[in-house]
Steps between C-alpha positions, in 0.01 A plus 500: 500500500216349301470135400626562145829650622551199726441260211789268424464313168557122503816556295644724774405244765673226301815714456502548878484119541789451254701769675444323831595165347811608304608822669812643349540187290190582290544464126278371224747223437442367855124483467338167438301455179175524699615823672587652164163399354325644807679831450388502135139422593483759775672758279250446220211515748635830634538654159193361330235468773585683821297821499672623818834529323565829322580524130852624591559200731370266228745653247780457754414131539536417130879457519448245778294286260767537237766383742290209623427399143869504413580268792209275418616465141859441614374207705272376225184543708174566320272766652264342754695174484452414860173329571482648851516859375152646447 
């Protein structure tokens, strides 16, 4: 395998962390505000800036951003609201 096929985007790494943290109890409702904003930031980075992610994968990630945005709005969180999220 080459280095590109071994590449794991930061979004995938973060999802692995969340899966480890929450296991079968994972849901967007259980995420902290900061976790939700991190998902949004990493999702946008994957879609808008990560050149190693294919166009098909980017298209498949768009519903994730929609879902995160719905949860953010439900909580009344503005995008980028957390000062520790860069």
